[in-house]
N, C-alpha and C positions, 0 to 999 in steps of 0.2 A: 663411521665418521665420513667415509667417502660418500656415502649417500647423502649426507647433509650438505656437504660441498657442491655435489652435483645439483642438488635441489636449489641451493642458494644462487648458483651460477646460472641456472635455467631461469629462475625468477628475475634475476638482474638482466639477463638477455632479453627476456620477454618485455620488461619494463623499457629498455632501450629501443626494441623494435616497434613497441606500440604506444610510445609515449605521447603521441598526438590524440590518440583515441581515448585514453584514460580520463582527461577532463570532461569529455562528452558523456562518458560512462557514469562518472560520479554526479554529474549535473542530472542525468536522467534518473538516477537512484534518489537523489535529494528531491527532485520534483515529485516522484512517485511516493516517497515518505510524506511529503507535505499534503499531497492530495489524500493519502490514506488517513492522516491525523485529522484533517479538516472534515473528511467524510464522516468519520467516527464521532467527531464533535457535532456534526449537523444530525447525524442519526440519534444521538443522545438527546439533543434538543427537541426533536420530533417525538422521541420516546416520552420525554417528560411532558409535552403538550398533549399528545394522545393518551398518556397514562391517567390523566384526570378524567378522560371521558370513559375509560375502560379498555382500551386497546393497548396491548403490550407489544412493542416493536422490539425485535431481538437486536442487541448491540453486541456484535462479536467481530472476530477478524474476518469471517467470510462475507458478512454483510457490509463491513467497511471496505473490503475489496471490491465488492461489486459496485458500491456507490463511488469508490475512488476511480474505477475504470469507466464506468458508464456516466458518471457526474449527477446532475439533478435528475434526469430520467432513472437513474439507478436508485436513487432515494425514493422516488415515487413508486418504482416497481417493488422495492422491498416493503414499503408501507401497504401497497396494494395486495401483494402476497400474503402478508401478515394479517390484514383485515379479512381477506377472503378464506384463509384457512382458519 
């Protein structure tokens, strides 16, 4: 019971100390999740377009993360690597 009280008090203390930085943290997380979702959607669209030609573009968490971090060049690199391999 003492352990729970100590953990709760430490969490509340950290919320009070870092209350100005939490909105920025959650804003960054929401932007990253939006970019990840949009990149997976974009990769799926490319997968559908190139699937009719005979190329299979993998759509998974790793390729989505690469495309989310790198943007359009990331999508192009995933497509190029998939075609070359």
